[in-house]
KEVO-297292 format. One line per field, with one value per atom (N, C-alpha, C, O): residue number from 1; residue in one letter; atom name; y, z, x. Coordinates in steps of 0.05 Angstrom, whole numbers, plus 32768, in hexadecimal, padded with zeros to 4 digits. Layout:
# residues N
marza = NUM:...
nugu = A:...
kefi = CA:...
py = Y:...
pz = Z:...
px = X:...
***
This chain:
# residues 174
marza = 1:1:1:1:2:2:2:2:3:3:3:3:4:4:4:4:5:5:5:5:6:6:6:6:7:7:7:7:8:8:8:8:9:9:9:9:10:10:10:10:11:11:11:11:12:12:12:12:13:13:13:13:14:14:14:14:15:15:15:15:16:16:16:16:17:17:17:17:18:18:18:18:19:19:19:19:20:20:20:20:21:21:21:21:22:22:22:22:23:23:23:23:24:24:24:24:25:25:25:25:26:26:26:26:27:27:27:27:28:28:28:28:29:29:29:29:30:30:30:30:31:31:31:31:32:32:32:32:33:33:33:33:34:34:34:34:35:35:35:35:36:36:36:36:37:37:37:37:38:38:38:38:39:39:39:39:40:40:40:40:41:41:41:41:42:42:42:42:43:43:43:43:44:44:44:44:45:45:45:45:46:46:46:46:47:47:47:47:48:48:48:48:49:49:49:49:50:50:50:50:51:51:51:51:52:52:52:52:53:53:53:53:54:54:54:54:55:55:55:55:56:56:56:56:57:57:57:57:58:58:58:58:59:59:59:59:60:60:60:60:61:61:61:61:62:62:62:62:63:63:63:63:64:64:64:64:65:65:65:65:66:66:66:66:67:67:67:67:68:68:68:68:69:69:69:69:70:70:70:70:71:71:71:71:72:72:72:72:73:73:73:73:74:74:74:74:75:75:75:75:76:76:76:76:77:77:77:77:78:78:78:78:79:79:79:79:80:80:80:80:81:81:81:81:82:82:82:82:83:83:83:83:84:84:84:84:85:85:85:85:86:86:86:86:87:87:87:87:88:88:88:88:89:89:89:89:90:90:90:90:91:91:91:91:92:92:92:92:93:93:93:93:94:94:94:94:95:95:95:95:96:96:96:96:97:97:97:97:98:98:98:98:99:99:99:99:100:100:100:100:101:101:101:101:102:102:102:102:103:103:103:103:104:104:104:104:105:105:105:105:106:106:106:106:107:107:107:107:108:108:108:108:109:109:109:109:110:110:110:110:111:111:111:111:112:112:112:112:113:113:113:113:114:114:114:114:115:115:115:115:116:116:116:116:117:117:117:117:118:118:118:118:119:119:119:119:120:120:120:120:121:121:121:121:122:122:122:122:123:123:123:123:124:124:124:124:125:125:125:125:126:126:126:126:127:127:127:127:128:128:128:128:129:129:129:129:130:130:130:130:131:131:131:131:132:132:132:132:133:133:133:133:134:134:134:134:135:135:135:135:136:136:136:136:137:137:137:137:138:138:138:138:139:139:139:139:140:140:140:140:141:141:141:141:142:142:142:142:143:143:143:143:144:144:144:144:145:145:145:145:146:146:146:146:147:147:147:147:148:148:148:148:149:149:149:149:150:150:150:150:151:151:151:151:152:152:152:152:153:153:153:153:154:154:154:154:155:155:155:155:156:156:156:156:157:157:157:157:158:158:158:158:159:159:159:159:160:160:160:160:161:161:161:161:162:162:162:162:163:163:163:163:164:164:164:164:165:165:165:165:166:166:166:166:167:167:167:167:168:168:168:168:169:169:169:169:170:170:170:170:171:171:171:171:172:172:172:172:173:173:173:173:174:174:174:174
nugu = M:M:M:M:D:D:D:D:D:D:D:D:D:D:D:D:Q:Q:Q:Q:I:I:I:I:D:D:D:D:L:L:L:L:H:H:H:H:E:E:E:E:V:V:V:V:K:K:K:K:Q:Q:Q:Q:P:P:P:P:A:A:A:A:V:V:V:V:R:R:R:R:A:A:A:A:I:I:I:I:T:T:T:T:W:W:W:W:M:M:M:M:A:A:A:A:V:V:V:V:V:V:V:V:G:G:G:G:A:A:A:A:A:A:A:A:I:I:I:I:G:G:G:G:I:I:I:I:A:A:A:A:F:F:F:F:G:G:G:G:L:L:L:L:L:L:L:L:G:G:G:G:A:A:A:A:T:T:T:T:V:V:V:V:F:F:F:F:T:T:T:T:A:A:A:A:T:T:T:T:G:G:G:G:I:I:I:I:T:T:T:T:G:G:G:G:A:A:A:A:D:D:D:D:L:L:L:L:P:P:P:P:P:P:P:P:L:L:L:L:T:T:T:T:A:A:A:A:E:E:E:E:P:P:P:P:S:S:S:S:P:P:P:P:T:T:T:T:P:P:P:P:T:T:T:T:E:E:E:E:E:E:E:E:E:E:E:E:T:T:T:T:P:P:P:P:T:T:T:T:E:E:E:E:E:E:E:E:P:P:P:P:E:E:E:E:E:E:E:E:T:T:T:T:D:D:D:D:E:E:E:E:E:E:E:E:E:E:E:E:P:P:P:P:A:A:A:A:T:T:T:T:P:P:P:P:E:E:E:E:P:P:P:P:Q:Q:Q:Q:L:L:L:L:F:F:F:F:A:A:A:A:E:E:E:E:R:R:R:R:D:D:D:D:Q:Q:Q:Q:V:V:V:V:P:P:P:P:P:P:P:P:G:G:G:G:Q:Q:Q:Q:R:R:R:R:F:F:F:F:G:G:G:G:L:L:L:L:N:N:N:N:G:G:G:G:L:L:L:L:M:M:M:M:P:P:P:P:G:G:G:G:V:V:V:V:D:D:D:D:E:E:E:E:G:G:G:G:T:T:T:T:T:T:T:T:L:L:L:L:Q:Q:Q:Q:V:V:V:V:Q:Q:Q:Q:V:V:V:V:R:R:R:R:D:D:D:D:G:G:G:G:D:D:D:D:G:G:G:G:P:P:P:P:W:W:W:W:D:D:D:D:D:D:D:D:F:F:F:F:P:P:P:P:V:V:V:V:T:T:T:T:T:T:T:T:T:T:T:T:V:V:V:V:D:D:D:D:A:A:A:A:E:E:E:E:G:G:G:G:R:R:R:R:F:F:F:F:E:E:E:E:T:T:T:T:V:V:V:V:V:V:V:V:Y:Y:Y:Y:T:T:T:T:S:S:S:S:R:R:R:R:T:T:T:T:G:G:G:G:E:E:E:E:R:R:R:R:K:K:K:K:F:F:F:F:R:R:R:R:M:M:M:M:I:I:I:I:V:V:V:V:A:A:A:A:G:G:G:G:G:G:G:G:E:E:E:E:E:E:E:E:T:T:T:T:T:T:T:T:P:P:P:P:E:E:E:E:V:V:V:V:T:T:T:T:V:V:V:V:T:T:T:T:I:I:I:I:G:G:G:G
kefi = N:CA:C:O:N:CA:C:O:N:CA:C:O:N:CA:C:O:N:CA:C:O:N:CA:C:O:N:CA:C:O:N:CA:C:O:N:CA:C:O:N:CA:C:O:N:CA:C:O:N:CA:C:O:N:CA:C:O:N:CA:C:O:N:CA:C:O:N:CA:C:O:N:CA:C:O:N:CA:C:O:N:CA:C:O:N:CA:C:O:N:CA:C:O:N:CA:C:O:N:CA:C:O:N:CA:C:O:N:CA:C:O:N:CA:C:O:N:CA:C:O:N:CA:C:O:N:CA:C:O:N:CA:C:O:N:CA:C:O:N:CA:C:O:N:CA:C:O:N:CA:C:O:N:CA:C:O:N:CA:C:O:N:CA:C:O:N:CA:C:O:N:CA:C:O:N:CA:C:O:N:CA:C:O:N:CA:C:O:N:CA:C:O:N:CA:C:O:N:CA:C:O:N:CA:C:O:N:CA:C:O:N:CA:C:O:N:CA:C:O:N:CA:C:O:N:CA:C:O:N:CA:C:O:N:CA:C:O:N:CA:C:O:N:CA:C:O:N:CA:C:O:N:CA:C:O:N:CA:C:O:N:CA:C:O:N:CA:C:O:N:CA:C:O:N:CA:C:O:N:CA:C:O:N:CA:C:O:N:CA:C:O:N:CA:C:O:N:CA:C:O:N:CA:C:O:N:CA:C:O:N:CA:C:O:N:CA:C:O:N:CA:C:O:N:CA:C:O:N:CA:C:O:N:CA:C:O:N:CA:C:O:N:CA:C:O:N:CA:C:O:N:CA:C:O:N:CA:C:O:N:CA:C:O:N:CA:C:O:N:CA:C:O:N:CA:C:O:N:CA:C:O:N:CA:C:O:N:CA:C:O:N:CA:C:O:N:CA:C:O:N:CA:C:O:N:CA:C:O:N:CA:C:O:N:CA:C:O:N:CA:C:O:N:CA:C:O:N:CA:C:O:N:CA:C:O:N:CA:C:O:N:CA:C:O:N:CA:C:O:N:CA:C:O:N:CA:C:O:N:CA:C:O:N:CA:C:O:N:CA:C:O:N:CA:C:O:N:CA:C:O:N:CA:C:O:N:CA:C:O:N:CA:C:O:N:CA:C:O:N:CA:C:O:N:CA:C:O:N:CA:C:O:N:CA:C:O:N:CA:C:O:N:CA:C:O:N:CA:C:O:N:CA:C:O:N:CA:C:O:N:CA:C:O:N:CA:C:O:N:CA:C:O:N:CA:C:O:N:CA:C:O:N:CA:C:O:N:CA:C:O:N:CA:C:O:N:CA:C:O:N:CA:C:O:N:CA:C:O:N:CA:C:O:N:CA:C:O:N:CA:C:O:N:CA:C:O:N:CA:C:O:N:CA:C:O:N:CA:C:O:N:CA:C:O:N:CA:C:O:N:CA:C:O:N:CA:C:O:N:CA:C:O:N:CA:C:O:N:CA:C:O:N:CA:C:O:N:CA:C:O:N:CA:C:O:N:CA:C:O:N:CA:C:O:N:CA:C:O:N:CA:C:O:N:CA:C:O:N:CA:C:O:N:CA:C:O:N:CA:C:O:N:CA:C:O:N:CA:C:O:N:CA:C:O:N:CA:C:O:N:CA:C:O:N:CA:C:O:N:CA:C:O:N:CA:C:O:N:CA:C:O:N:CA:C:O:N:CA:C:O:N:CA:C:O:N:CA:C:O:N:CA:C:O:N:CA:C:O:N:CA:C:O:N:CA:C:O:N:CA:C:O
py = 82CB:82E2:82DD:82C7:82EE:82ED:82FA:8306:82FA:8304:831C:8326:8330:8349:8358:8370:8347:8350:834E:8338:8360:835F:835E:8373:834C:834F:8365:8361:837D:8391:8383:838C:836F:835C:8354:835B:834A:8338:8350:834A:8365:837A:8384:8389:838A:8397:838B:8395:8372:8360:8364:836C:8360:835F:837C:837F:838D:83AB:83B3:83C7:83A3:83AC:839E:83AB:837E:836D:837D:837E:8388:8396:83B1:83B9:83C4:83D6:83CE:83D8:83BC:83AF:83A8:83B2:839B:8392:83A8:83A5:83BB:83D4:83E1:83E7:83E8:83F2:83E2:83ED:83C2:83B6:83B3:83B2:83B2:83B8:83D1:83D1:83E9:8404:8407:841A:83FA:8400:83EF:83F5:83DA:83C6:83D6:83D8:83E5:83ED:840A:8414:8414:842E:8422:842C:840B:8409:83F8:83F4:83F0:83EA:8400:83F4:8410:8425:843F:8451:8441:8449:8439:8446:8426:8411:8410:840B:8414:8415:8434:843A:8442:8464:8464:846A:845E:845D:8450:8459:8437:842A:843C:8446:843E:8453:846E:8479:8475:8494:8483:8487:8477:8465:845A:8461:844C:8445:8457:8453:8472:8488:8497:84AC:8493:84A6:84BF:84CE:84BD:84D7:84D5:84C9:84DF:84DD:84F8:850A:84F7:850D:8519:8531:8507:8509:8513:851A:8513:8518:8535:853E:853E:855D:8570:856F:8585:859A:85AE:85AC:85C1:85DA:85E3:85E2:85ED:85FC:8612:8617:8624:8637:8633:862D:8635:8630:8645:865D:863B:8647:865C:8651:8674:8683:8677:8670:8675:866E:867D:8694:8677:868A:8696:868A:86B4:86C2:86C7:86D0:86C5:86C6:86E0:86F3:86E4:86FF:8707:86F9:871E:871A:872C:873A:8724:872B:8744:8746:875A:8772:876F:876A:8773:8774:878C:8794:879A:87B2:87AB:879B:87C1:87BE:87D9:87EC:87D9:87F0:87FD:87F2:8813:8822:8815:880F:8812:8804:881F:8836:8814:8829:8829:8815:8840:8840:8835:883D:8822:8818:8817:8820:880E:8812:87F5:87F0:87E4:87CB:87CE:87DF:87BB:87BB:87B9:87B2:87BE:87C1:879E:878C:879B:877F:876D:877C:8757:874E:8748:8743:8749:873F:872A:871A:8721:8709:86F5:86FD:86DE:86C9:86BD:86BE:86B2:86A9:868E:867F:868E:8673:8667:8674:8649:8638:8626:861A:8622:8612:8603:860E:85EC:85DB:85D6:85D4:85D3:85D1:85B3:85B1:85A4:8586:8580:8592:856C:8559:8543:8537:8537:851E:8520:8522:851F:8519:8504:84FE:84FB:84E6:84F5:850D:84E1:84E8:84F3:84EA:850B:851F:852C:852E:8533:8545:8561:8562:8573:858D:8599:8597:85A4:85B2:85C0:85C0:85D7:85F4:85F6:85E5:860B:8612:8631:863D:863E:8654:865B:8649:8679:867D:869D:86AF:86A2:86C6:86C3:86B2:86D6:86E0:86FE:870E:8702:871C:8727:8719:8741:874C:8752:8762:8740:873F:8757:875D:8760:8771:8769:8751:8779:876B:8767:8778:874E:8748:8739:8732:8732:8722:8702:86F8:86F6:86DA:86CE:86D7:86B2:869E:8685:8680:8674:865A:8643:8641:8632:861B:8605:85FE:85FE:85EF:85D2:85CF:85BE:859F:858F:8591:8581:856C:8552:8551:8540:851E:8518:851C:850D:8502:8518:852F:850E:8523:852A:8530:8528:8534:854E:8559:8560:857B:8588:857E:85A0:85AD:85B3:85BF:85A7:85AD:85C3:85C4:85D1:85E7:85D7:85C7:85E1:85CE:85DF:85F6:85DA:85E9:8600:8605:860A:861C:8631:862D:864D:8669:8679:8677:868B:869A:86B6:86BB:86C4:86E3:86F0:86F0:86FA:8702:871B:872D:871C:8734:874E:874B:8767:877A:8772:877E:875F:8756:873E:8737:8739:8722:8706:86F0:870A:86EC:86E1:86F1:86C5:86B6:86A0:8695:869C:8677:866C:867B:8653:8648:862E:8628:8621:8602:85F1:85F6:85DF:85CD:85AE:85A6:85A1:8583:8570:857A:855C:8548:852A:8523:851D:84FB:84F4:84E7:84F3:84E1:84E7:84FC:84CA:84C2:84C4:84C2:84C7:84C5:84DC:84EF:84DC:84FC:850B:8506:8527:8536:8554:8559:8560:857B:858F:858D:85A3:85C2:85DC:85E4:85EA:8603:861B:8614:8633:8647:8657:8658:8662:866E:8688:8689:869A:86B4:86B0:86AC:86B1:86AD:86B5:86CA:86AD:86B9:86C5:86D4:86C0:86C2:86AC:8697:86B8:86A1:869C:868B:86B1:86B2:869B:869A:8686:866D:8671:8680:8663:865E:863F:862E:8642:8629:8612:8619:85F6:85E0:85D5:85D4:85CC:85B8:859B:8598:858A:856E:856A:8572:8558:8557:853B:8535:8526:8505:8503:8505:84FF:84F8:84D7:84C7:84D0:84B6:84AD:8496
pz = 8B6D:8B5C:8B4A:8B40:8B46:8B37:8B1C:8B1A:8B0A:8AED:8AF3:8ADE:8B06:8B07:8B10:8B10:8B16:8B20:8B0B:8B07:8AFE:8AE7:8AEF:8AF8:8AED:8AFB:8AE5:8ACE:8AF7:8AE6:8AD9:8AC4:8AE5:8AD7:8ABA:8AA5:8ABC:8AA3:8A8D:8A76:8A90:8A7D:8A76:8A5E:8A83:8A7B:8A6D:8A60:8A73:8A64:8A49:8A3E:8A37:8A18:8A13:8A02:8A1B:8A18:8A19:8A0E:8A29:8A31:8A18:8A07:8A13:8A01:89E6:89D9:89DB:89C1:89C3:89AC:89D5:89D5:89D0:89BE:89E1:89D8:89BC:89AF:89B3:8996:8983:896B:898A:8971:8978:8963:8991:8993:8982:8973:8986:897A:8954:8942:8953:8936:892A:8913:893B:8931:8930:8921:893C:8942:892E:8922:8927:8910:88F7:88EA:88EF:88D6:88D8:88C3:88EC:88EC:88E4:88D2:88F3:88E8:88CD:88C3:88C3:88A9:8899:8884:8895:8882:888B:887A:88A2:88A0:8898:8895:8895:888B:8867:8858:8860:8843:8836:8823:884A:8841:8840:882A:8852:8857:8838:882A:8838:8822:8809:87FD:8802:87EA:87E6:87D0:87F8:87FC:87F7:87E3:8806:8802:87DE:87CC:87DC:87B9:87A2:878F:87AB:879B:87A3:8795:87B4:87B9:87CA:87D0:87D1:87DD:87FE:880C:8807:8826:8835:882A:884F:885D:885E:885E:885D:8860:8848:8848:8831:881A:880C:87F8:881E:8815:8820:8838:8811:881E:8826:8822:8832:883A:881F:880C:881B:8809:87FD:87E5:880D:8804:8800:8813:87E8:87E2:87E9:87E7:87F0:87F7:87DC:87C6:87DF:87CB:87C0:87D1:87A9:879E:87A4:87A6:87A8:87AB:8790:877A:8795:8780:8777:8789:8763:8760:8765:875B:8775:8772:876D:8776:875E:8752:876C:877E:8767:877A:876C:8754:8782:8776:8774:8787:875C:8754:8748:8734:8753:873E:8720:8714:8719:86FC:86EA:86EF:86DB:86CA:86BA:86B2:86BB:86AE:868B:867B:8685:8663:8655:865A:8642:862A:8617:8614:860B:85FC:85E2:85D4:85DA:85C2:85AD:85B5:8594:8589:858D:857D:85A3:859E:85A9:85B9:85A0:85A4:85C2:85D0:85CD:85E7:85EF:85DE:860B:860F:8608:8608:8603:85FA:8612:8627:860F:8625:862A:8618:8648:8652:864B:8648:8647:8636:8650:8667:864B:865E:866A:865E:8685:8691:86A7:86B7:86A3:86BA:86CB:86BF:86E3:86F3:8701:8709:8705:8717:8735:8736:8749:8764:8763:8775:875A:8757:873B:872D:8731:871A:871A:8705:8738:8737:8752:8767:8751:876A:876C:8759:8782:8789:877E:877F:8772:876A:8780:8797:8776:8788:8799:87B0:8799:87AB:879B:8782:87AA:87A0:8799:87A8:8784:877D:8773:8769:8771:876A:874D:8744:873E:8722:872A:8737:8723:871C:870A:86FB:8703:86EF:86E7:86F7:86CF:86C3:86AD:869D:86A8:868F:868C:8692:867E:867A:8663:8650:8664:864D:864F:8640:866B:8668:8680:868E:8680:8690:86B2:86B7:86C8:86E1:86E1:86D8:86EE:86F4:86D9:86D7:86C4:86B1:86BB:86C9:86B4:86BB:86AC:8695:86B6:86AA:86AD:86C3:8696:869C:8699:8686:86B1:86AE:8695:868F:8689:8677:867D:868D:866F:866F:8658:8649:8652:863D:864E:865F:8641:8648:862A:8616:862B:8611:85FA:85FF:85E0:85CE:85C8:85B2:85E0:85D9:85D6:85D5:85D5:85D7:85F0:8606:85E8:8610:8617:8609:862E:8637:8652:865F:8653:866A:8683:8688:8697:86B1:86C6:86C8:86D6:86E5:86FC:8713:86F0:8702:86F9:86E1:86FF:86F5:8707:871F:86FD:8714:8702:86EA:8712:8703:8708:871C:86F3:86F4:8704:8701:8715:8726:8713:86FB:871F:8715:8703:86F0:870D:8705:86EA:86D9:86EE:86DC:86E6:86D9:86FD:870F:870F:870D:8713:8719:872A:872C:8737:8747:8747:8743:874C:8750:875F:8766:8762:8772:8766:8768:8759:874D:8758:8765:8752:875B:8744:8739:873C:872E:873D:874E:8730:8740:8721:8724:870C:86EF:86F1:86F4:86EE:86EE:86D2:86BD:86D3:86BF:86BC:86CC:86A2:8699:8691:867A:86A0:8698:8692:869C:8681:8675:8681:8681:868D:8694:868B:8691:867B:8676:867A:867E:867A:8684:8665:8653:8666:864B:865D:8673:8648:864C:8648:8631:865B:8656:863E:8639:862C:8615:8601:85F0:8604:85FA:85E6:85DE:85DE:85D6:85DB:85D2:85EE:85FA:8610:8620:860B:8622:862D:8624:8644:864F:863F:8632:8648:8640:8652:8665:8649:8659:866A:8668:867E:8696:8697:8697:8699:86A2:86BA:86C8:86C1:86E0:86DB:86CB:86F0:86EB:8706:871D:86FD:8715:871B:870A:8738:873C:873C:873F
px = 8557:8550:853A:8536:852E:8511:8515:852A:8505:8500:84FE:8503:84F9:84FA:8516:851A:8524:853C:8552:855B:855A:8572:858F:8599:859B:85B4:85CC:85D2:85D6:85E5:85FF:8609:860A:861F:8617:8622:8608:85FE:85F6:85FD:85EB:85E0:85F8:85F9:860D:8626:8640:8652:8639:8651:864E:8662:8632:8636:863E:864F:8637:863C:865A:8665:8666:8688:8691:869D:868B:8692:868E:86A3:867B:8676:8684:8686:868E:869A:86B8:86C6:86C2:86DC:86DF:86F2:86D0:86D4:86CF:86D6:86C6:86C5:86E0:86ED:86EC:8706:871B:872B:8718:8730:872A:873B:870E:870A:8712:8719:8713:8714:8730:8737:8744:8764:876A:877E:875F:8769:8769:877E:874D:8748:875A:8761:875F:8777:878F:879D:8798:87B6:87B6:87CC:87A3:87A5:879C:879B:8798:8792:87AB:87AD:87BC:87CA:87EA:87FF:87E9:87FF:87FD:8810:87E6:87DA:87E6:87F5:87D9:87E0:8803:880D:8811:882E:883E:884F:8830:883A:8836:8849:881D:881A:8828:882C:882E:8840:885D:886A:8863:8882:8882:8892:886F:8871:8878:8887:8867:886B:8880:8883:888E:88A0:88A2:88B4:8886:887F:8883:8872:8896:8897:889F:88AB:8897:8899:88BD:88C3:88CE:88E9:88F6:890D:88E5:88F3:88EB:88F3:88D9:88CC:88D9:88DA:88E8:88F1:88DD:88C5:88EB:88D6:88CD:88DC:88B2:88A1:88AF:88AB:88C3:88D2:88EE:88FD:88F7:8910:8928:8925:893B:894E:895A:895A:8961:8967:8984:8996:8987:899F:89B3:89AD:89CD:89E6:89EA:89EC:89EC:89F6:8A0F:8A1D:8A18:8A39:8A40:8A33:8A59:8A60:8A7B:8A8D:8A80:8A97:8AA9:8AA0:8AC7:8AD8:8AE4:8AEB:8AE6:8AF2:8B15:8B24:8B1B:8B39:8B3F:8B32:8B56:8B5C:8B61:8B70:8B4E:8B53:8B55:8B46:8B61:8B71:8B55:8B41:8B5D:8B46:8B3D:8B4F:8B25:8B24:8B2A:8B24:8B39:8B3E:8B24:8B16:8B20:8B0B:8B0E:8B21:8AFD:8B01:8AE5:8AD0:8AE7:8AD0:8ABC:8AAA:8AC2:8AB6:8A9D:8A98:8A8A:8A71:8A69:8A7C:8A54:8A4E:8A48:8A45:8A48:8A4E:8A32:8A1F:8A2C:8A14:8A04:8A0F:89EE:89D9:89DD:89E3:89DB:89DF:89D1:89B9:89D4:89C2:89B1:89BB:899A:8986:8998:89A7:8991:899F:8988:897A:8987:8978:8988:899A:8987:8991:897D:8968:8981:8971:8982:899B:8971:8981:898A:899B:8987:898B:898D:8983:8996:8995:898A:8984:8986:8977:8968:8975:894C:893D:8922:8913:891F:890C:88F0:88ED:88DD:88C4:88BA:88BB:88AC:8897:88AF:88A5:88C0:88D0:88D1:88CE:88D5:88DA:88F6:890A:88F4:8915:8910:88F9:8924:8925:892F:893F:8925:892B:8933:8922:8949:8951:895D:8968:8960:896D:896E:8967:8978:8978:896D:8976:8955:894C:894B:8939:8966:896D:895E:8959:8957:894B:892F:8924:891F:88FD:88FC:890F:88E4:88DB:88DB:88D9:88DE:88D9:88BA:88AA:88B1:8894:888D:8875:889E:8897:8894:88A5:887D:8876:8884:8887:8894:889E:888F:8886:888B:8878:8891:88A0:8890:889F:8898:8881:88AC:88A0:88AD:88BF:88A3:88AF:88B2:889E:88C3:88C3:88D1:88E3:88C2:88CC:88D4:88C6:88ED:88FA:88FE:8905:88F9:88F6:88DA:88D3:88CA:88AD:88AE:88C4:8892:8890:8892:8893:8894:8899:8878:8867:8875:8857:885F:8874:884B:8846:8842:8830:8859:8856:8848:8852:8832:8821:8830:8827:8847:8858:885D:8863:885D:886A:8876:8871:8889:8897:889C:8898:88A5:88A9:88C5:88D3:88C7:88EA:88EB:88DA:8900:890B:8915:8919:8919:892C:8948:8951:8950:8969:8964:8974:894F:894E:894E:894E:894E:8952:8937:8924:8933:891A:8924:893A:890D:8911:88F6:88E3:88F1:88DB:88E3:88FA:88CF:88CA:88B4:889C:88BE:88B0:88B5:88C9:88A2:889D:8890:887C:8897:888B:888F:889F:887C:8880:8886:889B:8882:8887:88A5:88B1:88AE:88C8:88D7:88CA:88F1:8903:8910:890E:891F:892B:891F:8918:8913:8902:8919:892F:890B:891B:890B:88F3:8917:8905:8911:8928:88FE:8909:88F1:88D9:88F7:88E6:88E4:88F5:88CA:88C1:88B0:88A5:88B4:88A5:888A:8882:887B:8859:8852:885E:8845:883D:884F:8847:8867:887C:888B:8881:88A8:88B3:88D0:88DF:88D5:88F7:88F2:88E0:890D:890E:8926:8937:8929:8945:894F:8943:8968:8974:8962:8953:8964:895C:896E:8987:895D:8972:8960:8947:8972:8963:8965:8976:894D:894C:8944:8933:8956:894E:893C:8945:8920:890F:8910:8908:891C:8910:8931:8938
***
């Protein structure tokens, strides 16, 4: 062979070797980032298996059984008191980053009134949580929240721009 003739095999060999090394290095980098990401999500408690659907299932509403009653006698008693505000947490303990529902009753407020979720850690002040919801015609409300801050956290609802609140509920995160 003389200098003018080029051996095709000798030219292809370095190119094939370079492409093979690029594929191996790319796969190694991809695996490393995948393992690192999985470790970070697991360490923070955020995993796909822990997250329920974004839409909360409506909480069951208590029904009263119909029982035969006698006609009430007319008396000079006062009218029944307005029901007290109520707040319920879907669960009292959740992993960090997992969604959970808050629902309850806020009687005496107009339909469509905005309620602000508030949170308190320990004996600290109440802070606005970045979640709001509205009250329906019967005074019922429900919303879904999640937090990754661990510990016992107290939640309540407050009428936005008002003073009226629900009782607090405690949810242990972690």
